[in-house]
C-alpha positions as a Markdown table, in Angstrom:
| # | Residue | x | y | z |
|---|---|---|---|---|
| 1 | Met | -36.1 | 13.0 | -109.8 |
| 2 | Asp | -38.1 | 10.0 | -109.8 |
| 3 | Gln | -41.1 | 10.0 | -107.6 |
| 4 | Pro | -43.7 | 7.5 | -107.2 |
| 5 | Ser | -46.9 | 8.4 | -109.5 |
| 6 | Val | -49.6 | 8.6 | -107.0 |
| 7 | Arg | -53.6 | 8.5 | -107.8 |
| 8 | Ser | -55.2 | 11.6 | -107.3 |
| 9 | Ser | -58.9 | 11.0 | -105.1 |
| 10 | Pro | -60.8 | 13.5 | -103.5 |
| 11 | Asn | -59.4 | 12.9 | -100.4 |
| 12 | Pro | -55.7 | 12.2 | -100.4 |
| 13 | Cys | -54.9 | 11.6 | -97.0 |
| 14 | Ala | -57.7 | 8.7 | -96.9 |
| 15 | Pro | -56.4 | 5.7 | -95.7 |
| 16 | Met | -55.0 | 3.3 | -97.8 |
| 17 | Thr | -52.8 | 0.5 | -98.0 |
| 18 | Ser | -50.1 | 1.9 | -99.8 |
| 19 | Thr | -47.1 | 3.6 | -98.2 |
| 20 | Asn | -46.9 | 6.1 | -101.0 |
| 21 | Thr | -50.2 | 7.4 | -100.6 |
| 22 | Asp | -48.9 | 8.6 | -97.0 |
| 23 | Leu | -46.0 | 10.0 | -98.5 |
| 24 | Ala | -47.9 | 12.3 | -100.6 |
| 25 | Cys | -49.9 | 13.3 | -97.7 |
| 26 | Arg | -47.0 | 14.4 | -96.0 |
| 27 | Leu | -45.3 | 16.0 | -99.0 |
| 28 | Thr | -48.5 | 18.0 | -99.8 |
| 29 | Thr | -48.2 | 21.7 | -99.1 |
| 30 | Thr | -51.1 | 23.6 | -98.3 |
| 31 | Asp | -52.2 | 27.1 | -99.9 |
| 32 | Met | -52.4 | 29.6 | -97.7 |
| 33 | Asp | -53.8 | 33.1 | -97.7 |
| 34 | Ile | -51.3 | 35.7 | -97.2 |
| 35 | Lys | -51.9 | 39.1 | -96.8 |
| 36 | Pro | -49.4 | 42.0 | -96.7 |
| 37 | Ile | -48.9 | 43.4 | -93.0 |
| 38 | Arg | -50.6 | 46.8 | -93.2 |
| 39 | Gln | -48.6 | 49.9 | -90.8 |
| 40 | Pro | -50.6 | 51.0 | -88.8 |
| 41 | Pro | -51.2 | 54.8 | -88.8 |
| 42 | Ser | -48.5 | 56.4 | -86.4 |
| 43 | Asn | -51.3 | 58.1 | -84.4 |
| 44 | Asn | -52.1 | 54.7 | -83.3 |
| 45 | Ile | -48.6 | 53.6 | -82.5 |
| 46 | Leu | -48.4 | 56.5 | -80.8 |
| 47 | His | -51.9 | 56.0 | -78.6 |
| 48 | Phe | -50.5 | 52.7 | -78.0 |
| 49 | Val | -47.5 | 53.8 | -76.3 |
| 50 | Glu | -48.9 | 56.7 | -74.5 |
| 51 | Gln | -51.4 | 54.3 | -72.7 |
| 52 | Phe | -48.7 | 51.9 | -72.6 |
| 53 | Gln | -46.7 | 54.1 | -70.7 |
| 54 | Asn | -49.8 | 55.3 | -68.6 |
| 55 | Glu | -50.4 | 51.7 | -67.5 |
| 56 | Leu | -46.7 | 51.0 | -66.3 |
| 57 | Asp | -46.7 | 54.5 | -64.6 |
| 58 | Gln | -49.6 | 53.4 | -62.7 |
| 59 | Ile | -48.2 | 49.9 | -62.0 |
| 60 | Lys | -45.0 | 51.9 | -60.6 |
| 61 | Asp | -47.2 | 54.2 | -58.6 |
| 62 | Glu | -49.4 | 51.3 | -57.3 |
| 63 | Tyr | -45.8 | 49.2 | -56.3 |
| 64 | Met | -44.3 | 52.6 | -54.8 |
| 65 | Leu | -47.3 | 52.7 | -52.4 |
| 66 | Lys | -47.3 | 49.2 | -51.5 |
| 67 | Phe | -43.5 | 49.1 | -51.1 |
| 68 | Ala | -43.9 | 52.2 | -48.8 |
| 69 | Lys | -46.6 | 50.8 | -46.7 |
| 70 | Asp | -44.7 | 47.7 | -46.4 |
| 71 | Arg | -41.3 | 49.5 | -45.5 |
| 72 | Thr | -43.4 | 51.4 | -42.7 |
| 73 | Tyr | -44.5 | 48.3 | -41.4 |
| 74 | Ile | -40.8 | 46.6 | -41.6 |
| 75 | Glu | -39.5 | 49.9 | -39.8 |
| 76 | Gln | -41.8 | 49.4 | -37.0 |
| 77 | Glu | -41.7 | 45.9 | -36.8 |
| 78 | Ile | -37.8 | 46.4 | -36.3 |
| 79 | Asn | -38.4 | 49.3 | -33.9 |
| 80 | Leu | -40.2 | 47.3 | -31.5 |
| 81 | Leu | -37.9 | 44.4 | -31.9 |
| 82 | Val | -34.9 | 46.7 | -30.5 |
| 83 | Asn | -36.8 | 48.3 | -28.0 |
| 84 | Glu | -37.5 | 45.0 | -26.8 |
| 85 | Glu | -34.1 | 43.9 | -26.7 |
| 86 | Arg | -33.2 | 47.3 | -25.0 |
| 87 | Gln | -35.5 | 46.8 | -22.3 |
| 88 | Thr | -34.1 | 42.8 | -22.0 |
| 89 | Phe | -30.7 | 44.1 | -22.2 |
| 90 | Asp | -31.6 | 46.6 | -19.5 |
| 91 | Lys | -33.1 | 44.3 | -17.3 |
| 92 | Leu | -29.8 | 41.9 | -17.5 |
| 93 | Lys | -27.9 | 44.9 | -16.9 |
| 94 | Arg | -29.6 | 45.8 | -13.7 |
| 95 | Tyr | -29.8 | 42.1 | -12.6 |
| 96 | Leu | -25.9 | 41.9 | -12.8 |
| 97 | Ser | -25.2 | 45.1 | -11.5 |
| 98 | Asp | -27.6 | 44.3 | -8.6 |
| 99 | His | -26.1 | 40.4 | -8.5 |
| 100 | Arg | -22.5 | 42.1 | -8.1 |
| 101 | Asn | -23.2 | 44.5 | -5.5 |
| 102 | Arg | -24.9 | 41.7 | -3.2 |
| 103 | Ile | -21.6 | 39.9 | -3.7 |
| 104 | Glu | -19.4 | 42.8 | -3.0 |
| 105 | Lys | -21.6 | 43.6 | -0.4 |
| 106 | Arg | -21.3 | 39.8 | 1.0 |
| 107 | Asn | -17.7 | 39.8 | 0.7 |
| 108 | Ser | -17.6 | 42.6 | 2.4 |
| 109 | Asn | -19.6 | 41.8 | 5.4 |
| 110 | Lys | -17.3 | 38.7 | 5.4 |
| 111 | Arg | -14.2 | 40.3 | 5.8 |
| 112 | Lys | -15.7 | 43.0 | 8.5 |
| 113 | Tyr | -16.9 | 39.9 | 10.5 |
| 114 | Ser | -14.0 | 37.6 | 9.9 |
| 115 | Ala | -11.5 | 40.8 | 10.9 |
| 116 | Ser | -13.9 | 41.4 | 14.1 |
| 117 | Ser | -14.1 | 37.9 | 15.1 |
| 118 | Ser | -10.1 | 37.0 | 14.7 |
| 119 | Pro | -7.8 | 37.1 | 17.9 |
| 120 | His | -5.3 | 40.5 | 17.9 |
C-alpha cells in the first residue's frame, strides 16, 4: 500500500499543519511491556477462597441476626395491631348488642303500653 511518507521528529505528535502528521500520530503503535501472568501458588488461592467464604458467612450471620430482630419487631407490631382491631371489634359488637337490646326493650315497652292503653 502507498502510505504518505512522514518525516520523523523527536515529538511525532507535535502540532503541524499537515494532516498526514495527525494520521501518523493516530496510526503509531505504542510498545507495551507485557509480562506473562504467573499463576499464584495453589495455597494462596485456597487461602483466598477460605477467607472469602468466612467473610460471606459473617455477612450471612449478620444478615440473619438483623432479619430475626426485624422479623420479631414486625411480628410484635402486627400482634399489637391485631389486638387493637380485636378490641375495637369487641367494643363495636358490644355497642351493637346494647343498641339492639335497647331497641328491643323500647319496642317491647311500646307494645306493652299500647296494648294496655287500647280499649277492648
